[in-house]
C-alpha positions, 0 to 999 in steps of 0.5 A, a space after each residue: 572499530 565501531 561503525 558510526 553514523 558519521 562514517 555512514 553519512 560520509 560514505 553515502 553523502 547525506 546528513 547524519 540526521 538522514 542516516 539516523 532516520 534510515 537506520 531507525 526506519 523513520 519516514 521522510 526519506 526518498 527510496 533512492 536515498 534510503 537504499 544509498 544509506 543502507 548500502 553504505 551501512 552494509 559496506 561498512 559492516 554496520 550492525 544494529 545494536 543488540 536488543 536488551 532481551 536478545 536471549 528471548 525469542 519473539 514470534 510474529 506473523 505477517 498475513 499476505 493476501 493473494 492479489 489478482 496481480 502477483 506484482 503486489 505479492 512480490 513487492 510485499 515479500 521484497 519489503 519483508 526480506 529487506 527488513 529481515 536483512 536489516 534487522 539480522 536478529 535471530 531472536 525475531 522469528 517472522 512467519 510469512 503466511 500466504 492466504 489463498 484469497 482476499 476474503 475477510 473470512 479467511 483472514 479471520 481464520 488465519 488470525 485465530 490460528 496464529 493467535 492460538 499458536 502463541 504469536 506475539 505479533 500480527 501484521 495484517 491487511 484487512 477490511 475495515 469491518 466490525 468483525 475485523 475490528 473485533 478480532 483485532 481488539 480481542 488479539 490486543 486484549 490477549 497481549 498480541 501486538 497488531 500492525 496493519 499495512 496497505 489497508 488500515 483498520 483505525 480505532 481497533 487497538 492496532 499499534 500503527 499502520 504503514 501504507 499510502 496516504 490514500 486521500 492524498 493519492 486520490 486527490 493527486 489523481 483528481 488533479 491530473 484528471 481535471 487536466 484531461 477533461 472539463 465540465 460537463 464531461 463525466 468520469 467513472 470511478 472504479 474501485 474494489 470494495 468501499 469497506 477497504 480503507 485502501 479503496 475508500 480513501 482514494 475514492 474520497 480524496 478523488 471526489 473531494 478534490 474533483 468538487 474543489 476543481 469545479 466539477 459537480 456531484 453528478 460528474 462522477 459515478 462510483 462502481 465496486 467490482 471486488 477487483 474481479 476482472 470479468 465483473 470489472 469489464 462488464 460494469 465498465 462497459 455498461 457504464 460507458 454505454 449508458 452515459 455518453 458524457 463519460 470521457 474518463 475512468 479513474 481506476 482506484 484499484 485493480 484489475 486494470 486489464 478488466 477495465 481495458 476490456 470493458 472499454 473495448 467492449 463498449 466500442 467508443 469512437 474515442 478512447 476515454 482517458 485513464 488514470 490508474 493506481 499502482 505501477 504493475 507490469 500491466 499498467 506499465 504496458 498500457 502506459 507505454 502504449 498510450 492506453 493509460 494516461 497517468 499512473 499514481 505509484 504506490 511503494 508496497 515494499 516500503 509498507 511491509 518493510 516499515 511494518 516488520 521493522 516496527 513490529 521488531 522494535 516493539 517486540 524486542 526493544 519495547 520501542 513504540 513507533 513515533 507515529 501511528 501512521 507511516 505514509 509511504 512515497 506517492 509518485 506520478 508516473 508518465 509514459 516518458 518516465 518508462 
């Protein structure tokens, strides 16, 4: 007997509309509900409808940069695995290509190699630079479908993007920060590379919201550290030593450990408040001990899950995503939630 949406809805205790959104990889479903529906579907033996052209294989590749913290890579791979289990279609062949670094040069080389090998689709995380935009445009002209995750490259011809609403995440961080400090106190904003949409969006959202909350433009300072621990430590220490009114740090990216090292190096009599992004094992430890005040969470596994599912739908079914931007869940985590 065929497994219906109604049966899955009854078993999981949600509406048919919610089941439909989950089974088709659509947004606006909480992670807990999504997992509940997927478990119910698996328990009932649900199988996605076979694509019309199931006899023809389609090949895609997802390029995975090497973050300084392995937490991100593990989350991305977890989302890929979950998507492939859900798809369960041997006609969709996905290659996972780890990169040794996060440099644009290595990404461009990997993209060229995959295109030369004949892939039908590419899933990438990249800097928003003229070189990357040109590479995506050329790939699309050659018939390769390109999807971005985590860091977007808009106006490049890519099909869609799966990632955090960066401006909103930055604004949430600013709202929290405004409850920890007051004018004329200053805040240091630490980011990796403003050419990365994933970094620039958070900074833009943070600064805009901070101004709306009554802080002046000279109340914040932005430094770029390329996510390098030693450079982060040095620049954070220098900033704290140079400005006695710096009472808080917003870590818009990684590495948090470098930021903490810089704060300790500055030898302040009172600890600056810290709000950071991404609930990594390091962030959990510092949040638990009280060194970090709040963490803005990012659902990396949702990003890769949706990107892979969108690629499958496009290549095997010819179905374009209903949205150009798929925003994943944003969470505010406190010490009490651990």
